[in-house]
N, C-alpha and C positions, 0 to 999 in steps of 0.2 A: 085226953087219952091219946097216946101215940101208939099206932098200930103199924108194925113194920112187916112187910111180906118179903121173903127171900125165896126165890125160885131155886130149886135144886140145880146143880151144875150139870154139865154135859155128861151123859151116861153112855155106856157101850150099847150097841144094838142088841135087841132081844134075840137070843139063840133058841133054836128048836128045843122045846121041852122045858124051857126056863120060864119061871114066873116073872111077870113084869116087875113085881115088887122086889125081886132079888137082883135086879140089874145094878152093878156097881158103876162108879164114875170111871170115865175114860181118863187117860193121862192128862189130856187137855182139861177135863173137868176138875181133876185134882188141883191143877194150877189155878183155875178160875176160883175154886173154893178158898184156896190160900190167899189169893189176892183180895177177894171180897172180905174175908175174915179180918185181914189186917185193917181194912178201912172201917169195918164195923167195930172192931175193938176200940178204935179211937172215938167213935161216935156214940156207941150204945151205953146208956147209963148202967152202972154196975148192978143196980137193983132190978133190972129188966127181967121179966119172966120170958122164958124161951120154951116154945112148944114146937114139936117136930112131927111130921108124918112118919109112920113106922115103915118106911121103905128104905132099902139099903142106900140108894143114891141120895135121899134126903139126909139121912144120918151122916153119911160120908161128907156131904156138903158142909154140915154144921161142925163136924169134928175139929177142924183147924181153929175154930174160934176158942175152943178150950173152956167152955162154960157149961154149967149143969143145965140140963133140959129134961123135958118129959115128952114121951111119944104119945100122940093122941090119934085115935082112929078117925076123929072128926076132920082130920087134915089129909085123909087119903085121897088118891086121885079122883075118885067118884063122889067126893063129899059135896054137900049142898052149902051154898053161901050162907043161908040163914042159920044153919047148924054151927058154922064157924063163928059167926057174929054172936050167937048165943054163948058159945064156949068162952069167948073172950069178954063177955059182958059189955059189948059195944052199945052205946058210946059212953056209958057212965063209969067204967073202970078208970081209976086214977093212975094205974100202973102202965109203964111202957111194956108192950108185948111184941116179941119177935116170933113170927110164924114161918117155919121152913116147910114149904109145900109145893104144889104143882100148878101147871097151866092145864086147862083153862080156868081152874078154880080161882087163882089169883086175879086174873083178868075180869072174871065175873063179879068178884067182890069189889074190886076197885071201881069198875063201871057203876055198880049199884051205889056205892058210897059217894062218888063224885058226880053222879047224875049224868053220865056219859051215855048218849043214845046210839052209838055205833053198834053194828052187828057183833063184832068181837074186838077185844082189846088184846093186842099181842104183848106178851111179857117175855123178854129174852131170858135164856138160861143163865142162871146164877145172878140175875139182877135183883136189886133191892128197890122196893117201892115203899116210901115212908109217908104215912098219912097221919094227920092230927085232927082230933075232934075237940071242939070247944063249944060249950053251951053259952049262947049270947045272952045279953040282958033281957031279951024278950023270950027266953027259954027255947029258942030254936037251936038246933044242932048245926054248927058250921064246920064243914070238913075241908081241910087244906091238904094239898099235895106238897110235902116239905122237900122231897128230893127223889130222884130216880138215879140209881147208879148201876153201871154194868162193869164187869171186870175189864173190858176193853177201854173204859174211860179212865181207869185208875193207873 
């Protein structure tokens, strides 16, 4: 199973009275999303399933990719890693899944899957973290980090 995390791009600062989930991307964030979408379009299998957090900034990050997706509350900023892994049927799902969501959720899940012991794993805005799970001959789950990409690297 390939599980790909895409953190939303840079958003505008929260205004008084504005809901955090209604924050749109900044002009810089829009450029980041376009740059990362171009890279993903070349890498992402056509059959990939795409799930997105139902916040404005997450959906705006995904929009330039131009593919169908579903919004899921399990990807909200306060979601729990185990709920996300259950949602995607990790590690037995055979499908490639792209999740557009938030930090620290992405960092928490990546730490858990890769067995990283640090306090916190920092995930840059609009970056993509691509993990792959394979069941070995002795029925153990082996998780590999395939790539990490940021808009600045492209």
